[in-house]
C-alpha positions in Angstrom: 11.5 -15.6 -24.6 8.8 -17.8 -23.0 5.9 -18.4 -25.4 2.3 -17.5 -24.5 -0.7 -19.6 -25.7 -3.6 -17.5 -26.9 -7.2 -18.4 -26.7 -7.2 -19.0 -30.5 -4.3 -21.4 -30.2 -6.0 -23.3 -27.3 -9.2 -23.8 -29.4 -7.2 -24.9 -32.5 -5.4 -27.5 -30.4 -8.3 -28.8 -28.3 -11.5 -28.2 -30.4 -12.6 -28.3 -34.0 -13.2 -24.5 -34.3 -12.5 -21.1 -32.8 -15.6 -19.4 -31.3 -16.7 -16.2 -33.1 -16.0 -12.8 -31.4 -13.3 -14.4 -29.3 -11.5 -11.0 -28.8 -14.5 -8.8 -28.7 -13.4 -7.2 -25.4 -16.5 -8.3 -23.5 -14.8 -11.3 -21.9 -14.8 -15.0 -22.6 -15.7 -18.1 -20.6 -15.9 -21.8 -21.4 -15.9 -25.1 -19.5 -14.9 -28.6 -20.5 -14.6 -32.2 -19.3 -10.9 -32.9 -19.0 -11.0 -36.3 -20.6 -12.5 -34.7 -23.8 -9.4 -32.5 -24.2 -6.5 -34.9 -23.6 -6.1 -35.8 -27.3 -3.6 -34.2 -29.5 -0.3 -32.7 -28.6 1.1 -32.7 -25.0 0.4 -29.7 -22.8 3.2 -27.1 -23.6 5.1 -25.4 -20.8 3.9 -21.8 -21.5 2.0 -18.9 -20.3 -1.7 -18.5 -21.3 -3.7 -15.4 -22.2 -6.5 -16.6 -19.9 -7.2 -17.9 -16.4 -7.9 -21.6 -15.8 -9.4 -23.6 -13.0 -8.9 -27.4 -13.1 -10.6 -30.1 -11.0 -8.4 -33.1 -11.5 -8.5 -36.7 -10.3 -5.7 -39.2 -10.1 -2.0 -38.8 -9.6 -0.4 -35.9 -11.5 2.6 -33.6 -11.4 2.4 -29.9 -12.3 5.3 -27.7 -13.1 4.1 -24.2 -12.3 6.6 -21.3 -12.7 9.5 -22.2 -10.3 7.4 -24.7 -8.3 6.6 -28.4 -8.7 3.3 -29.8 -7.4 2.5 -33.5 -7.0 -1.1 -34.1 -6.4 -2.9 -37.4 -5.8 -6.6 -38.0 -5.3 -8.7 -34.9 -6.2 -7.3 -31.4 -6.4 -8.6 -28.0 -7.5 -5.8 -26.0 -9.2 -5.9 -22.4 -10.2 -3.7 -21.0 -13.0 -2.7 -17.4 -13.4 -2.0 -16.2 -17.0 1.2 -14.6 -15.9 2.7 -17.9 -14.8 3.9 -20.6 -17.2 2.9 -24.2 -16.5 2.6 -27.7 -17.8 1.5 -31.0 -16.2 1.9 -34.8 -16.6 -0.2 -37.7 -15.5 1.4 -40.1 -13.1 -1.4 -42.6 -13.1 -2.7 -42.7 -16.7 -6.4 -42.4 -15.7 -6.8 -38.6 -15.3 -10.3 -37.3 -15.2 -12.0 -34.1 -14.2 -13.1 -30.7 -15.5 -11.6 -27.3 -16.3 -12.9 -23.9 -17.1 -11.1 -21.0 -18.8 -11.9 -17.3 -18.6 -10.4 -13.9 -19.4 -10.0 -11.1 -16.9 -12.7 -9.1 -18.6 -15.3 -11.8 -18.1 -14.6 -11.7 -14.3 -14.1 -8.0 -13.7 -17.0 -6.7 -15.7 -19.4 -8.5 -13.3 -17.5 -8.0 -10.1 -15.3 -5.5 -8.2 -13.2 -8.4 -6.8 -9.6 -8.2 -8.0 -8.3 -11.5 -9.2 -4.7 -10.8 -8.4 -5.7 -10.2 -4.8 -7.0 -13.7 -4.4 -4.5 -16.1 -2.8 -4.8 -18.8 -5.5 -4.1 -16.3 -8.3 -1.3 -14.3 -6.7 2.1 -14.6 -8.1 4.1 -16.8 -5.6 0.8 -18.0 -4.1 -0.4 -21.5 -3.5 -2.6 -22.6 -6.4 -3.4 -26.2 -5.5 -6.2 -27.2 -3.1 -6.7 -30.9 -2.0 -10.3 -31.8 -1.8 -12.1 -34.4 0.4 -15.0 -36.4 -0.9 -17.6 -33.9 0.2 -15.7 -31.0 -1.4 -15.0 -33.0 -4.6 -18.7 -33.8 -4.9 -19.7 -30.1 -4.4 -17.1 -28.9 -7.0 -18.2 -31.6 -9.5 -21.8 -30.4 -9.2 -20.7 -26.8 -9.9 -18.8 -27.9 -13.0 -21.8 -29.9 -14.3 -24.0 -26.9 -13.7 -21.5 -24.8 -15.8 -21.5 -27.4 -18.6 -25.3 -27.5 -18.7 -25.5 -23.7 -18.6 -22.9 -23.0 -21.3 -24.9 -25.3 -23.6 -28.3 -23.6 -22.8 -30.1 -20.8 -24.6 -30.8 -18.9 -21.4 -30.4 -15.1 -22.1 -28.5 -14.4 -18.9 -26.4 -17.6 -18.7 -23.1 -15.7 -18.5 -24.3 -13.9 -15.3 -25.2 -17.3 -13.9 -21.8 -18.8 -15.0 -20.1 -15.8 -13.3 -22.0 -16.7 -10.1 -20.9 -20.3 -10.3 -17.3 -19.2 -10.9 -17.4 -16.9 -7.8 -18.9 -19.7 -5.7 -16.1 -22.1 -6.8 -13.4 -19.6 -5.8 -15.0 -19.1 -2.3 -15.4 -22.8 -1.8 -11.7 -23.2 -2.5 -10.8 -20.4 -0.1 -12.5 -22.3 2.7 -10.2 -25.4 2.2 -6.6 -25.8 3.2 -4.0 -25.2 0.4 -2.1 -28.3 -0.7 1.1 -28.8 1.4 3.1 -30.8 -1.2 4.3 -27.6 -2.8 8.0 -26.8 -3.3 9.1 -23.2 -3.9 12.4 -22.1 -5.4 12.8 -18.4 -4.7 13.3 -16.2 -7.7 14.3 -12.6 -7.6 12.4 -11.6 -10.7 9.2 -13.3 -9.4 9.6 -11.5 -6.0 10.0 -8.1 -7.7 7.0 -8.7 -9.9 4.9 -9.8 -6.9 5.7 -6.6 -5.1 5.0 -4.6 -8.2 1.6 -6.3 -8.5 0.9 -5.6 -4.9 1.7 -1.9 -5.3 -0.5 -1.8 -8.4 -3.5 -3.4 -6.7 -3.1 -1.3 -3.6 -4.4 1.6 -5.6 -7.7 -0.2 -6.3 -10.6 -0.3 -6.2 -11.4 3.4 -6.8 -14.3 4.0 -4.5 -14.9 7.7 -4.7 -14.5 10.3 -7.5 -12.0 12.2 -5.4 -9.7 9.2 -5.1 -6.9 9.3 -7.7 -4.7 6.7 -9.3 -1.3 8.2 -9.0 1.4 5.6 -9.9 0.9 5.4 -13.7 4.3 4.6 -15.1 7.1 2.1 -14.7 9.3 4.8 -13.3 6.8 5.6 -10.5 6.8 2.0 -9.4 10.6 1.7 -9.7 11.0 4.7 -7.5 8.7 3.2 -4.8 10.5 -0.2 -5.0 14.0 1.5 -4.9 15.1 -0.3 -8.0 16.2 1.0 -11.4 13.4 1.2 -13.9 15.2 -1.0 -16.4 15.7 -3.7 -13.7 12.0 -3.6 -12.9 11.0 -3.8 -16.6 13.3 -6.8 -17.2 12.0 -8.6 -14.1 8.3 -8.1 -15.0 8.9 -9.0 -18.6 10.8 -12.2 -17.6 8.2 -13.3 -15.1 4.9 -12.4 -17.0 5.9 -12.1 -20.6 4.4 -8.6 -20.7 5.8 -5.1 -20.2 5.3 -3.1 -17.0 3.3 -0.5 -19.1 1.1 -3.2 -20.5 0.2 -4.6 -17.1 -0.5 -1.1 -15.7 -2.7 -0.4 -18.8 -4.6 -3.7 -18.4 -5.4 -3.0 -14.8 -6.4 0.6 -15.5 -8.7 -0.6 -18.3 -10.3 -3.2 -16.0 -11.0 -0.5 -13.4 -12.4 1.8 -16.0 -14.8 -0.8 -17.2 -15.9 -1.6 -13.6 -16.5 2.1 -12.9 -18.5 2.6 -16.1 -20.7 -0.4 -15.3 -21.0 -0.2 -11.6 -21.2 3.5 -10.8 -23.2 6.5 -11.9 -20.1 8.8 -12.1 -19.8 10.8 -15.3 -17.0 10.0 -17.7 -15.1 13.1 -16.6 -15.1 12.0 -13.0 -14.0 8.6 -13.9 -11.3 10.0 -16.1 -10.0 12.2 -13.3 -10.0 9.4 -10.7 -7.9 7.2 -13.0 -5.3 9.9 -13.4 -6.0 11.3 -16.8 -5.4 15.0 -17.2 -8.0 15.4 -19.9 -11.2 13.4 -20.6 -10.1 13.2 -24.2 -7.0 11.4 -23.2 -9.1 8.8 -21.3 -11.4 8.5 -24.3 -8.4 7.8 -26.6 -6.9 5.3 -24.1 -10.2 3.4 -23.7 -11.0 3.3 -27.4 -7.5 2.1 -28.3 -8.1 -1.1 -26.2 -11.8 -1.7 -26.7 -12.7 0.1 -30.0 -15.5 1.8 -28.1 -15.7 5.2 -26.3 -16.4 5.0 -22.6 -20.0 6.3 -23.2 -20.6 3.6 -25.9 -19.3 0.9 -23.5 -21.5 2.1 -20.7 -24.6 2.0 -22.8 -24.1 -1.4 -24.3 
């Protein structure tokens, strides 16, 4: 089974200490200069428990799922936690920046769905070649992130989220890198369609809207495949079970509805397909250690 690098493992490998409250459920973000993190063991080919955006200069080769990407000059590369990757320097003088963040950090401040963005979609094109003007603009954003992460500003994570969103939209305005070679994989294709069906049910925009496909069997029926085949494909591609991915997306939407709407907990529970509000409370508390009401009032 493909290994998955946790945030704790990342910090143990790249820094002297693990930040406190790393798994508090409120989301995590951090930013680094690439040259400060090249010491120690080589980058392992593995999945991560977090998203990553890298601004990299020089000649490098990335191995990303069933794709290989050779980049030269300056590129912005987006890494999905469901997709394993590693990279190697071809020039020996690699410089740049990278930031890491959990889905909770992004979704709790935005209704944008990360999996719907082209750079984070499974089977999408994660590499964007930058010209000098774009490189300068991205470098300024990363330097702002570094300055902000080290500041004492009370609302710095709101500002960091804004910088992150700006970076994503700046990338979407560029052309994806063309030196990308794809090797079709049946498991990846099934997983991609599964994710598309899952995301198609979101966002929940009114209390009368209802999340209906809640189980692996529901998705398998819509995909006309056996549920065991779907489960194997998703597990092989992402390292997670179909049920876990459905639960994670359901939880992200629940958090967004609690933070960004004035619907009562019962309305949110119903829209997310729970037969009883108590079932929703138990589900939410199991993943966050808080009840929906407690989470909303934090």
